[in-house]
C-alpha positions as CSV (number, residue, x, y, z in Angstrom):
1,X,-14.6,-69.2,1.2
2,X,-16.2,-72.1,3.0
3,X,-17.2,-71.5,6.6
4,X,-16.5,-75.1,7.4
5,X,-13.0,-75.7,8.8
6,X,-11.5,-78.8,7.3
7,X,-9.3,-81.3,9.3
8,X,-6.2,-80.1,7.4
9,X,-7.0,-76.5,8.2
10,X,-7.6,-77.3,11.8
11,X,-4.3,-79.0,12.1
12,X,-2.5,-76.1,10.5
13,X,-4.1,-73.8,13.0
14,X,-2.9,-75.9,16.0
15,X,0.6,-76.2,14.5
16,X,0.7,-72.4,14.2
17,X,-0.3,-72.0,17.9
18,X,2.1,-74.6,19.3
19,X,5.1,-73.4,17.2
20,X,4.7,-69.7,17.9
21,X,7.7,-68.3,19.7
22,X,8.8,-65.0,21.2
23,X,11.8,-64.4,18.9
24,X,14.8,-62.3,20.0
25,X,18.0,-63.8,18.5
26,X,17.4,-65.4,15.2
27,X,16.3,-62.5,12.9
28,X,17.6,-62.4,9.3
29,X,18.1,-59.1,7.5
30,X,15.6,-60.0,4.7
31,X,12.8,-57.5,4.5
32,X,9.2,-58.5,4.8
33,X,7.4,-58.0,1.4
34,X,4.6,-55.5,1.4
35,X,2.0,-58.0,0.4
36,X,3.0,-60.3,3.3
37,X,2.9,-57.5,5.8
38,X,-0.5,-56.4,4.5
39,X,-1.9,-59.9,5.1
40,X,-0.5,-59.9,8.6
41,X,-1.9,-56.5,9.5
42,X,-5.2,-57.2,7.9
43,X,-5.5,-60.4,9.9
44,X,-4.7,-58.4,13.1
45,X,-7.4,-55.9,12.1
46,X,-9.9,-58.7,12.1
47,X,-9.3,-59.5,15.7
48,X,-12.4,-59.4,18.0
49,X,-13.1,-56.1,19.8
50,X,-15.6,-55.1,22.4
51,X,-18.4,-53.1,20.9
52,X,-16.7,-53.5,17.5
53,X,-14.7,-50.4,18.5
54,X,-11.4,-51.5,16.8
55,X,-9.3,-49.4,19.1
56,X,-5.9,-50.4,17.7
57,X,-3.5,-48.7,15.3
58,X,-0.2,-50.1,14.0
59,X,2.9,-48.0,13.8
60,X,5.4,-49.6,11.4
61,X,9.0,-48.7,12.2
62,X,12.0,-49.4,9.9
63,X,14.1,-46.3,10.6
64,X,17.4,-47.3,12.4
65,X,17.5,-44.0,14.3
66,X,14.1,-44.7,15.8
67,X,15.0,-48.3,16.6
68,X,18.2,-47.2,18.3
69,X,16.3,-44.7,20.5
70,X,13.8,-47.4,21.5
71,X,16.7,-49.8,22.2
72,X,18.3,-47.3,24.5
73,X,15.0,-46.9,26.3
74,X,14.9,-50.7,26.7
75,X,18.4,-50.8,28.1
76,X,17.5,-48.2,30.8
77,X,14.3,-50.0,31.7
78,X,16.0,-53.4,31.7
79,X,18.9,-52.3,33.9
80,X,16.3,-50.9,36.4
81,X,14.5,-54.2,36.3
82,X,17.7,-56.1,37.1
83,X,18.2,-54.1,40.2
84,X,15.2,-55.9,41.8
85,X,17.2,-59.2,41.7
86,X,20.3,-60.4,43.3
87,X,22.8,-63.3,43.2
88,X,22.4,-66.1,40.8
89,X,18.9,-65.1,39.7
90,X,20.2,-61.7,38.7
91,X,23.1,-63.2,36.7
92,X,20.6,-65.5,35.0
93,X,18.3,-62.6,34.1
94,X,21.2,-60.5,32.8
95,X,22.3,-63.4,30.5
96,X,18.9,-63.5,28.8
97,X,18.4,-61.7,25.5
98,X,15.0,-60.0,25.8
99,X,14.6,-58.0,22.6
100,X,15.6,-57.9,19.0
101,X,14.9,-54.2,18.3
102,X,17.8,-53.4,16.0
103,X,18.3,-56.9,14.6
104,X,14.8,-57.2,13.2
105,X,14.0,-55.5,9.9
106,X,10.6,-54.3,11.2
107,X,9.3,-53.0,14.5
108,X,5.6,-52.5,15.0
109,X,4.0,-50.6,17.9
110,X,0.4,-51.6,18.5
111,X,-1.5,-48.8,20.2
112,X,-4.9,-48.4,21.8
113,X,-7.0,-45.3,21.1
114,X,-9.0,-44.9,24.3
115,X,-11.4,-42.4,22.8
116,X,-12.3,-44.3,19.6
117,X,-16.1,-44.4,18.9
118,X,-16.9,-41.9,21.6
119,X,-17.9,-42.0,25.3
120,X,-20.4,-44.9,25.0
121,X,-19.0,-48.2,23.8
122,X,-21.2,-51.2,23.8
123,X,-19.8,-53.7,26.3
124,X,-17.3,-51.3,27.9
125,X,-19.8,-49.5,30.2
126,X,-18.8,-51.7,33.3
127,X,-15.2,-52.4,32.6
128,X,-13.4,-49.4,31.1
129,X,-10.3,-51.5,30.2
130,X,-12.1,-53.6,27.6
131,X,-10.5,-51.5,24.8
132,X,-7.0,-52.5,26.1
133,X,-8.0,-56.2,26.2
134,X,-9.4,-55.9,22.6
135,X,-6.1,-54.5,21.5
136,X,-4.2,-57.4,23.0
137,X,-6.5,-59.7,20.9
138,X,-5.1,-57.8,17.9
139,X,-1.6,-58.4,19.1
140,X,-2.2,-62.2,19.5
141,X,-3.8,-62.4,16.0
142,X,-0.9,-60.5,14.5
143,X,1.5,-63.0,16.2
144,X,-0.3,-66.0,14.9
145,X,-0.6,-64.5,11.4
146,X,3.2,-63.8,11.4
147,X,3.9,-67.3,12.4
148,X,1.7,-68.7,9.6
149,X,3.8,-66.6,7.2
150,X,7.0,-68.2,8.8
151,X,7.9,-64.8,10.2
152,X,9.3,-64.5,13.8
153,X,8.0,-62.0,16.2
154,X,9.1,-60.8,19.7
155,X,7.2,-58.7,22.2
156,X,9.4,-56.1,24.0
157,X,7.6,-55.4,27.2
158,X,10.5,-53.8,29.2
159,X,9.8,-50.2,28.1
160,X,8.5,-47.3,30.1
161,X,5.2,-46.2,28.6
162,X,5.8,-42.4,28.8
163,X,9.2,-42.8,27.2
164,X,7.8,-44.8,24.3
165,X,4.9,-42.3,23.8
166,X,7.4,-39.5,23.5
167,X,9.6,-41.3,21.0
168,X,6.6,-42.2,18.8
169,X,4.8,-38.9,19.2
170,X,1.7,-40.5,20.6
171,X,-1.1,-38.2,21.8
172,X,-2.4,-38.4,25.4
173,X,-5.4,-40.6,24.6
174,X,-3.4,-43.2,22.7
175,X,-1.6,-45.9,24.8
176,X,1.2,-48.1,23.5
177,X,0.1,-51.7,24.2
178,X,2.8,-53.7,22.5
179,X,6.2,-53.0,20.9
180,X,6.9,-55.9,18.5
181,X,10.0,-57.0,16.5
182,X,9.3,-58.9,13.2
183,X,11.4,-60.6,10.6
184,X,12.3,-63.8,8.9
185,X,14.4,-66.1,11.2
186,X,17.1,-68.7,10.8
187,X,15.0,-71.1,12.8
188,X,12.1,-71.5,15.3
189,X,13.1,-73.3,18.5
190,X,11.2,-76.3,19.7
191,X,10.6,-74.6,23.1
192,X,10.2,-71.0,24.2
193,X,13.5,-69.3,25.1
194,X,12.6,-68.9,28.8
195,X,11.7,-72.6,29.1
196,X,14.9,-73.7,27.2
197,X,17.1,-71.5,29.4
198,X,15.6,-72.6,32.7
199,X,13.9,-69.4,33.7
200,X,10.5,-71.1,34.2
201,X,9.0,-74.5,33.2
202,X,5.9,-75.1,31.1
203,X,3.1,-75.7,33.5
204,X,0.5,-78.4,32.8
205,X,-2.9,-77.2,31.6
206,X,-4.5,-79.2,34.4
207,X,-2.9,-76.8,36.9
208,X,-5.0,-74.0,35.4
209,X,-8.4,-75.7,35.3
210,X,-11.1,-75.0,37.8
211,X,-14.7,-76.2,38.1
212,X,-17.4,-73.8,39.0
213,X,-15.3,-71.8,41.5
214,X,-11.7,-71.0,42.2
215,X,-9.6,-73.6,43.9
216,X,-6.6,-72.3,45.7
217,X,-4.6,-75.5,45.4
218,X,-4.2,-74.7,41.7
219,X,-1.5,-72.2,42.6
């Protein structure tokens, strides 16, 4: 395999980035073939990690009973979140579909083993959360790999950690970082759902750029 990225390969990468979506509503029942899933997970396993500790694991969930239990945990957490809002904003929030747990043929929980490779991890001696950040890199890589395979993915973040740990039998030193829903979809929307539905606009990249030091007017 050539190390040089061709112009065509570069354009394919940017297309994957710009058309990636957080999918919740468009899942089809078609299962993901084993070889496709293997490619996606292998790509995720090649994500960067501090100290090359590779702290992630991937729990693949297809059982409907497990999905239903996670869905119920989501409903409880989501109702609790809605209590923090009122009026029109609350109505807008409650109208959003924020997960596709039971609709998607495959759920994946990406976890972080906080003890992997022992007490000393190169690059983690100052910031102990670098293992969590590394696991998020695996999540992002998995997301892009799924999109490159024309598979939709959604991240369900409205879940209480301890409840999810209990449902998936996670040991104390293993943290659930992301609960993901994957499957083929009827379509990918031109814009993210929350942008399309008016929850928040897409900010310009210039609003996020600073030179040398933080500039408060970028808020």
